[in-house]
N, C-alpha and C positions, 0 to 999 in steps of 0.2 A: 303733650307729653314731651319731656326734655330728657335727652340722652347726654350724659357726660362722658366723653372719652378721655381715659386717664391711663393710657399704657405706658410702660417703661420700653426701653429699646428691644429690638430683636437683635442681639449681638451678632456682629459679622454680616448682617443684611441691611437693616433699616434703623434709623433713629427713631426715638419715641414720636417725634412730630410726624415723621413719614408714616408711621404705623397709624397715627391718628387720622392723617389725610386719606389713607386708603379706606379705613373704616368708614369715615365720613362719606366718602364718594359712594360706597356701596349702600349705605343707609339711604342717602338722598335719592339713589336710583329707585330703591323699593318704596320709600315712604318720603316723598318731598314735603309732606306736612309736618314731619317731625322737626323739632328744634334741637340742634346739636351744638354742644360746647366742647371745646378741646383744651384740657390741661395736662399735656404730657408730663410724666413724672420721672424721677430717677432716685437712686440712694446716693451714697458718697463716692461711687466709682465713676467709671467712664460713662458719660452721658449727662453728667450734672450740668455742664456748660450749656448743652443743647436745651435741656429742660429750662434753664435760666433765660435763654435767648427767646424761648417761647413766651416767657413772662415779661418780654420787652426790657430785658437787659441788653446793652450793646457791647459788641466785641471790642476788645482793645488789643491791638497786635503788639507783641513785645518778643524779645530774644532772650533766651535762657539755655542752660545746659541740660541735656538728657542725663540719664543716669550714668552714662559712660563718660561724660564731660564734654560731649560735642555740643557746640552752640547751634541752635536751630531756632526757626521762627515758631512761635506759639501764641497764646493769648490768655487774657483773663476777660471777664465780662463785668460790666458795671451798670448799676441804676442809681443815678444820684451819688450818694457818698458811700454806697454799698458795693463791694466787689465780690466776685465769686471765683475762686481759683480751684482748679482740678489738677491734682497730682498726676493722674493717669496721662493727661494730656501733655504734661511737661516733661515728666521723667518717669513714666510708667513702663511696665513690661511691653506694651504695645508699641513702644517707641524703638525697640530692639530689631523688629522685623526678623531677618533670618541670621542676625549676628549672634555670636557666642555670648551667653550671659557671663557676668563677672560677679559672683555672689560675695566676694571679700572686698572689692573695689568699687562697686556701684554705690552711687551717692544720691541723696535727696537735696543737694545744693541748689538745683535748678528751681525747685518749687519755693525755696526761700528767696530766690532772685525775683521770681514773679510777685511774691507777696511784697517785697521791698519796693518794687515798681508801682504796685497798687497804693502803697502807703505814700510814696512820693508824688503820685498823681492826686493826693488829696482824699483818698478813701479812709473813712473812719471806722468802717465795720467791714471785716474780711470773713466770708465764709469759706473754708478750705476743706475740700472734699479729698480724702486721702486713700481711697481704695485703688487697687490695681498697681501698687508700687514694685519697683524693681530692686530696691535696695534693702539692706538690713544694717543700717548705720546709726540707729537710735536717733534719727533726727538731727545728727551732728552737722551733716551738710547744710541742712536748711538754717540751723542756728548760725553757722558760719556766714552764710549769705546776709544774714540779718545783723551781723556785727558781733557775734559771739566768738571767743578765741580759745578753742581747745589747744592746749600747748603741751609740748614734750618736755623732757627733762632738761633740755637746752633752751627752753623758752621759745621755741619755734612752733608754729602752727603745724599740726599733724596732717597727714595726707588724707585725701577723701577715702570713704569706704569704711565698713564695719570692722575690717581686719585691722585697720590702723587705730581703733579705739583703744587697744591694749597699750598704745604709746602715750596716752593722755595721762598727764600727771596733775594738771590744773585746768579749770575752766574759768575763764574771765568773761563776765556778763556786762561789764561796765561800758563797753563799747556798742551795746545794743542800739539798734535804730530808735532814736528818740521819739519817732512817731508812734512806736508801739505803746507808749505810755498814755496815750490818748485815744487809743484804738481798741475796739472789741474784736478779739479773734474767736471765731466759733468753728469747731471742727466737726465735719460730718463724718460720722464713724460707725460702723456697722458691726464691729466685733469688740469683745470684752477681754481679750487676752492680756495678761500682765506682760511686762518686758521680757523677763527671763524665766528659766525653769521649763518643765516638760510642756507647759501650755504656752510658752513664750513665743516671741517673734521668730527666733532662729528655729526652734524646734518644729513649730506647726507650719511656717510659712517659708522658711530657708530652702527646703527641697524645690518649691515651686519656682525659686529664683535661681536654680542651679547648684545649690549647695549639697555636697555629698556628706556623708556621716561625719567625717573628720572636720569638715568645714563647719558643719552645724554645731559642733561642740566648741570650736574655736570661736565662733561668732557668739555663742551663749556667754562664754567666758568673757569676751570682749564687751558685751552689753552689760554684764554685771559689774565689770570694772568701771564702765562709763557711768552707770547709776550711782556707784560709789563717789566718783569724782563730782557728779552733777549734785549729789546730796551735800557734799562740802560747800559747793558754790551756792546753793539755794537755801540750805538749812532744812530740806524736806527730802525724805526718800520716797520717790514717787513710782518706782519700779512695779509695785503690786496695784497700782490704780487701774481699774478696768479700762480697757482701751490703750494703755501705755504701749502694748505690743503691736498695735495696728500699724500697718503699712511699714513693717521692718523697724518699728520704734519711732516713726514720725509722730505718732500719738504721744510718746514720751517727750520728744523734743518740744511739741506743742504746749505740753504741760508746764515744761520748764519756762515757756514764755507767759505763763498765766492763762492760756486758752481754756475755753469750755469744750468738752467733748459731748456731743449730742447724737442721736440716732439720725442717720442721713435722711431717711424718708420724712422724718419730722421736719428737718430743716427745709427740705425741698417744698413740703406743703405750705410752709410759711412764705418762702419766696415766690411761689406761684399762686398764693391765695386760693389754694385748693379747697378749703372748707367753705369759703364764700360760694364757690361754684357748686359745691355739693348741696347747698340749701336749696337750689331750685330743680335738683335732679329727680326724675322718675326712675332712671335706670342708670347704672354705672358700668361701663366696660373698661376693664383693665387687663393687664397681662405683661408677658415678656417671652423672650425667645424660648427658654425652657422652664416650663412650669413644673416644679418638682418639690422635694422636701426642703431643699435649700431656700426655695421661695418663702416657705412658711416660717422661717426663722428671721423675721424682721426685714425683709426685702420689701421694696416698694408696693408691688401688687397685693401683698398680704396686709399691708398697712392700709392700703385704699379700701380693701375688704372689711377690715376692722372698723374703719370709720363709718363706711357706708351702712354696715349691718347695725351699728349703734343708733343709726338714725331710721332704721327700717326700710332702707333702700335696697332693692335686689341688685346683685353684682354678677355680670357675666365676665368670665375670663376667657381671653383668646392668647393662644401661645403657638409658637413654632412646633413644639412638641409638648405633650403633657404626660407625665409618668404617675400621676395621682389618680387613684380611683375615685368613684363618685361618692363614696362615703367620706373619704378624707377631704374632698373638694367642699362638701357641704359643712363639714365640721369646721373648716377654715373660713367659712363665710361665703362661698361662691355658689350661686344659684344653679348655674350651669356653665358649660366650657365648650370651646371649640379649639381645634388645633389644625395647623396647616398640614400635618402629616396624615390627618383623616381626610383631607381633601385631595391630596396628591402624594407622590412618592418624595422620599427625603431629598433627592436631587432637586426636583422642581420646587419644593418648599424653600430651598436655599437660594435658588437662582431666580425664581419668579414669585416671591412672596406677595408682591403688591396686588395682582389680580386675584390671588387666593383670599387675601384680607378683604377685598371688595366683595367677593362672593359671600365671605362669612358675615360681612357688614349688612348685606342684603337680607341674609337669613335671619340676623338678630332683629332687624327692623320688622320682617314679616311676622315674627313670633313675639314681638314685644308685649302685646295685650295679654297673651297667655302667661308670659313670665311674670309680669306686674301682678296679675290676679293671683297667680299660684304662689307667690313668695310670702 
């Protein structure tokens, strides 16, 4: 029997690869005869680079700005001429630490700097994961880093941040990095929000980035104005395109570049050759830190379950905590589930997840035959 381990990260505790390692150790202890394959997964947010590294992409160190403009060491990863860039790693919310958020001034410029570096290094396909952003600048910062020029009424480049978009009167695209003409840019994006309006970037995600009600209104007005200016420059009004509002409008900026927006998990499955590994599996084990209703709306474990179920392969979910009842799990394609909080209290689940996962791995191995026969 072949067990395929395809977990996402347990956010705040373990990477997807570490989760797979602990599960594999537990399985090996209980059933050393089983063959275990590891294909850690992710969606478009944090953890994308780690999943790519597991698929033999190599890290390339670079320097870039975080959302506040502070230059720091970061990375992208590459395999041959293909690069993967993770916005969260470069200029996401996680980079702020304990610092105060800046909803009007935060910028996506840094992720554009990393894309520019990947292009300069000869990459001709760039996969850009845009989850976990800290800015609501419509992707203007990213575009500026790649050579676009949003200009004010004096012909000067506008300041960084979503608040400054109200000052843009013209967008010049003639200076875009010429390498973009021969490159494919694919955006891993798991939301379908438009750029503006009640379901847009500012209204839905602005409060998560520190915006109060007045700032949300200002940002939405600024993004609407930015979309008008961009439409004049490109000849197309892209604000209602599904995903334009992703990552504070970085999805919109990517569309201006001609990028394709795709579901994050599907992009990761291609990068990691997940379906090839699935072909040999008797059982699939997936999961993430919190298995809940949000998981079922396109996140990686749900996508894993969908693919496995379509091939008649049983799927076991492992999570830090699970808020779904058995009926909902079955409906989503999960044969059974285990959670760390069923093994120990919440503190131990956060501080010592590894041994708990090994215990669960052993239990999965011991019950494998029954799961396969009962599926």
